[in-house]
N, C-alpha and C positions, 0 to 999 in steps of 0.2 A: 420567085423570094416573096417569105413569109412575113408579115408583120404583128406583133401581140404588143396590145397598148398597155400600156401599164400608168394607172393613172393615180398612184401614190404619192406623186411629186407635184401633181397639176398646179395645187396651193399656189406653189411658189415660182409657175410658169405664165398664170394666165397674164397677157399684156393689158394693162390699163387700154388702152385703145381699144381694146378687142372687146372689155366686157361693156363696154359704152356704149359700143355699135349693137350688141347685142340686145341689151337693155332699151336702146332706143326699137329695135327691130320686132320686140316684144309687145312694141306700145305702148310699154310706161312713158310720161309724161315729161315734158326736156325739165321744169322746173324738179322733178321729185329724182329723174337720173343726177343732175348734177350735185343734190344736195347728199346721195350714195356716193358718188365718185370723190366729193369733196370728203367725206371720211376714210374712202380706201387711199385716196392721194395725196393724203397728209401728212405720212410719215416720213422720217429720214434716218439718216445713221450718222454718227460722229465715231472717227475713228479717234482712241486713243493709243498713244505713243508717249510710256514713261509717267504715264497719270495723267498728259497734257493734250489736250485737242490738237489733233492735227492734218482734219480735213473732214470732209462732211461728204458723205454720199446721197445723194439723192433717185432712190429705184423709179423705174418705170414699169413695172409688172410685180405680181404675187398678191394673194391676199394673206390675212392674218389665220393664221390657225385658231380654230377653239373658239371664233366668233359666230355668232347666230345668223348676220345678216353674211358671212363668205360663205356657208353651208347653200343658203337660195342662192347664191351668185351661181357657186360650182356647178348646181344642179342644171342651173341655166346652162352655162356653156355648154354642158354635157349633154343637154339634148342638141345645142347646135352641132358640136359634133357627131351628133346620131343622125342628124338629118343630112349633111356634108356625105358619109360615108354611105347613107341609103340613096344618094342622089349620084355617087360614083357607081355605086351597084347598078343601077339603072339603066346608066348609060357605056356600061361593062368597059370602064376604066378602072374597076377591080372586081375582084370574084374571092367570095367565101371559102374557106376552106372549112368542108365538112365529112365526117365520114360515109355516109349513105345518106341521100338525098329521092324525095319522091318522085317518079315522073309527072312531074303536074300536066304536060298537055296530053298525056294517053289520058289520066285520071278523069280529065274534064270531059275527055273526047266519049267515056263509056259508062260513068255513074252520074244519077241524079246529083241536083246542087248540094242540097241538103246533107248527102252522104258524102260527096266529094269534100266538103268542111270537116266532117267528122273525122273520114282518114287522113287527109293533110294535117291535123290536128294531134295523132298519135306519133310520141318518141321514136325515132327507128333506133334499134342497136345500135350501139357505138362499132358493135364488129360484124362482120357480114357472117349474119346465121340464117339457115334456109326459115321458111314460113311453115307454119303451124297451123292446122286446122282444129276449130276447135266450138263445142256446142255452145251457143250462146243463151240456151237459156238454165242451164245452170252454173252454180257458181264457180264451181271447180272447172268447168271448161271439157268436162268429161260426157258422154252421153248415155244414158241410161233410160230404159222404159219407165221407168220411175219417173224420172221430170216430164217423159211425154205427155203421160197422164193427167201430168200437175197442168202442163202446156194446154190441153184442150179441157180440162175443166175448166182453168181459168178464162179461157177466149170463150167458152159458151157462159161463163157468168156475167161475164162482159157484154154478151150480147143480149140476155136477158135484163142487164143492169140499163142498158143506151135502150130496148124495146121500153124500160120504164119511164125512160127521161124524154122530155122535151125540148128542144127539137132531139134525134137520133141521132145524130151529129156531134152533138154536145162532146162526149169525152175524146173524138178527135181534135178538139178546139183545143183541150185543155193542153199543155205540156208534161211530160212527162215527171218535168223537177218538181210539179206542187204535186201529183201523186206521190213522187219517193218524201216528199217532205209531211206528206200527210202520215206515212204507214212507217215513218222512221219517228215519229214523234213520240216524244219521253209522257204517254197519255192515256188514261184508260182504251183498253180495245173499244169498248161503245161509242166511245168518243170520236175515233179516227173512222170505224164506221157512219158518223153521222154524219162527218165532215163530208166523207166520202159522196154521201147520197145530197147532201147540200150541194156539192158543186156539181152536179148530175141533175138539180134541181127537180128529186124524186121521194122528197118526204112533203107529208101529209098536211099542206097547206097552202094556199094562195089558189091556184086556178087547180093545181092536179086533182082536186077530189072532185070536184065542178065536171072533169072531164069526163069522171068515171061515175056518171050521173049522180053523186052525190050533192043535194042541194046546202049549200050554208051562205051564210052571209058573207062578200064578195066584198065588204067593207073593213076594213082593219081598227078594230074600236080604239086605238092606243093614240092614232095618229089621224084617224079619219077619213085615209085615203085605200085606194084598192091596193090589195095584197097581191097584186100580181107574180110576186116571185120570191123563191128562198132568201136570195139576194135583200130583197127590201126588208126581210122581217130582220136579218141579220144586220145589215149593215145601215141603209138607204133610210130606215124608219128614225124619224125625231128622237125618240126612244132609244132604239139602239144608237147614235151618236152620239147622245148622252153618256151611255154604260161606256163605249172607246172614249172615250176623251175624258170621262171620269176616272178610269181605272187608274193604274198605273202605270198605263205602255202610254195614255194621252195620245192613241191613235185617233186619224181624222180621217175616214173613210171618202174616196173622190167624192166630188160633188155632181160629175159626173158619171152615170151609168157603173156604179158601183158593183162590182163581183166578185163572188167568196172565193172562185178559184184565186183570180190575182191579188185578193188580201191575202191570201195563205200564203204565195210566194211572196210577198214582200216583207214578211214577219220577219224573217231571219235579218233585211236590212235595216229594223232599228237599233241593230246593234254592230255594225259590220264588221269589225275589229277586234271581237270578244267571243270565241267559238260557246266557250261554257254561257254565257248570259243570251247567247242568242237562242241556244237549246231552251233557257230557262223562258224565254221571252214566247216562244214558240208553244212552248203547253202552256203558261199560263193562258195564251190567248184560244186554245184549244177548249180550256173550260170554260173562258165569258161565253164561246159558241153556245157551248152547253146549256149553259143557265140562261142566256137568251130563249132558247128553245125550250127549258121547261120553265120558264118565266112564261112565255105564251099560252104554253099548257097548262099553268093554273088559273091565268084570266079565262081561257075558252070554255074549260071544264068545269073548274072551282069558283071561279068569282073572283078571285084575289089577284088585286089590281097591285103588284111590286113597286115602289120607284127605282129607277137606276140606283141611285146608292146601295138598297137593298140586293138587287139583281149582283152589285160589284160587289160587297160581301159575302154573298154565297158562294160565288167563285173564287176568292179568296180561299176561303174555311176548305171549299173541297179541292181547291190545290194543294193546301198545307197538309190535308190531308194523305193525301196522294203521295206528296213530296216527302212526307216523315214516314210512311208506308216504305217506301221505295229504299229511303235511307237506313231503316230497322233490318230490311231483306237483306240490304248489302253487310252492314255490319255484319248480319249473323254468317254470310257467306264467304266473310274474309276471318273469323278466327281465328283461322291456323291459315297462316299463309305461308306462301312456297319459298323457300329459302330465297329465290330469287326479288320475291316480295320485299321480303322484311330485310335483304340486304339494300335497300334504294334507299338516297342519301336525303337527309331532309333539305340540304340546300346541294348548292355548284360546288363539288371538289377540283381543286386542280389535278393534274395528273402530277405522277412521279418526274422527278428531274429528267431521265433520261425520253421522257414519253411528251406528244402534244395529244391535247384534247379538241377535236373538230364538235361541238352542234349545230346542227341542221333543222330546218324548219320549215314549213310550206304554208303557202295563203290563197285562201280563195275567195273572189266576192265578184258578183255578176259578173262573170266571164270573166273578169282579169285575175290573175292569179302570179305567182312571185316564188324566190327562192333565198333564204336566208340562210347563210352559215359564218360560224367563226372561229377561228383556230386561236387555241390559249395556251401557254407553257406551262413550266411549274411553278410560277410568279402569278401565274391567273392576268397576266396583260397580252390581249388581242396581240397575232401578229399578222392575223388577216381576216379580214370583216368586208362580205359579201351582198350584194342584194341584185339577186337575176330575176326578172321578169320572163315568165314564162307560160304556154297555154294547157291549161290541164283539163281532162277528161273525169276526173274523179279525186276525191281526198285521198284513197289508198294510193292512187298514181301517184298524186303529186311529193306524195312523201316517201317515195320509191325515188322517184328521180331525183330529190334533193341529196339523196344518199351518193346517187351515181353522180350527179355531178359537182359532191363535193369529192368524192374521191379524184375525180377529174382534175379538182382544184389541186387538190395535195399531193398529187402526180406532178403537176406542173411546178407545183414549189417546194420540189425535191424530199419532200417527208419519209423516215425511212420507219420510225413509228411512232402508228397513229391508234387513238381510241376514238371511234365514232359513237355519239348520242345524240338518239330521237325520243319526243315523245309517243311515238306511233307502237304501242306494243304490238299489233299486230302484224308491225309488219320486220320488227326486230326478230319475233318467232318465225316468221317465214325465212328472213334472212339465213336463220340458224335451220332452217326443214324442218321446222319441231311441226309443224301441219301437216298434214295427210296429203290435204288438195292443195294448189296451188292457183288463183283467181288466175285468168286468164290478160286480164286487165295488165300485172304485174310481171309476167311469165319472162319476157324478154329481158326487163328490166335488170330482173334478182338474177339472173345470168348475168348481164353485164357485170351486176355487185360482186360478185362472187370471182368473174374473174379478174375483174378489176386489182380485187384484195390484193394478187400474188405478186401485183406491182411494188409490195411494200413487204419490208421486212417482216413488219409485224403490224398486224391490223384487223381489232376487236370491233365488237358491237353489244353498245348497251342501251338499254331501255331506260327513262328519265322521268321523273315528272313533267307537266307543263310549266310549275313555276321554276325547276331549273332549268327551263329552256328557254329563257326569259330574254336572251339576249338574240338568240336566232328565230324566235319570234320576231320583233322588233325587229330587225334585218328584213324579213320576209315581206310584214307590213308596208315596210317603205316602198316596196314594189308597185304600188298602185299608181305610185304618181311619176314612174319611171319608163324611160323606153328604151334603156340597154342595161348592160349589165353595169356594176359599178361597185370599185374596192375601195371601200371610205376609207380616209384618214382616221388614223387609232388617234388623231387632236381633236377631231370634230366633237363641239361641245356635247350634243344628247349620245356619242359614243362614249366619252369621260364619265358622264352619267351614269350608263350603264355600268360600267366597271368597277366603278365605286359605291 
């Protein structure tokens, strides 16, 4: 026997005694629980027959639709359901249905724990497809002598940089996510290179010149302390701390052992729910680091002693000049838009009467991620709104999984004519096969998408701007605090606000 849980009507079926027990189990104080229960249980209904009251009904279950308190209670109760199902599965009382699953015990017996975790995080195909081999060095996954040449050159360059850094194993201690953040940062190439060398403590300051028998003053004139590392110059010095805190970021470096590599890794978390703002923060922070270094050089070689505010102002000017240059370049390149680009609507538009439109999006923050999707008809009113927690390995893969999950939801709902919208332009191009190569990370998922498309009488895919995909984005961000899939009641307050 298979069970499919539908939580759309759960608001009306939550027993009041169960709600009270859940609140107490979560550790809320008894007085507060009593006040909440007084709000919930004070409802009653009168029966009118021919305009006269003929009786009173006092319910014992259900919470009010559209109330913000009801949403919080609903989420807490869903956590209880998730825990019960998890315990039942651990006791082999129930078994989840999956198309294909990894042989966990075999993987644990063969691979290193780090590799094991990466493998188990890979979402398998919905269909039984043969495995394929890919060349992980190239983005296309196809082997070429050119990619091998670049690989060997990069390895040699890494050896030279590690030899110049101290300790020599420093680069291995820094996670790949930090390197990716540096090289994908929207900044000047010379600043990216500076950050890379700063993480390796390979810039000409602190103890590095003395290791090469270059005599310099070991004391840093700005704070009177020994300048032992790049981390002290960029983060730990009182002057540097004043610059970071006085800037628009209001960033406070850790008091114990601040490291520039860890700081770079956490810059994006200063705005975890806004990807655009996060990119701006990382870009501006790179200019702050660069201007701290330039200020140090001015003081060392020219005797110019700038104030923290002057460094901040110079960083702001440099950042704005760079931003304006990028904007002008973007405008010039887009003066002749393609037909697909010029036809993008400025706001979300409902589909034709015979169609339904599904918007999908994904979010990824500090290892946690999830998918959001919403289905709306020609009136613009949602008929399905889902938040689905999930583990991802990359942004592109997360967006591909969002479409695949959306198609599976559409099949489950019995939809026939479907329009799928995503704000990931690269993925939509891959779905249409307009790119010459397919990244290995989404190869299998794209095959699933193309095959699932055939389950509908009509299914099309479209790219939209992030602004036009805001409801799916909000549903995706809700997954950060969820433990299982949630199909949200449409009457939920925040859902109603998004619709209006």
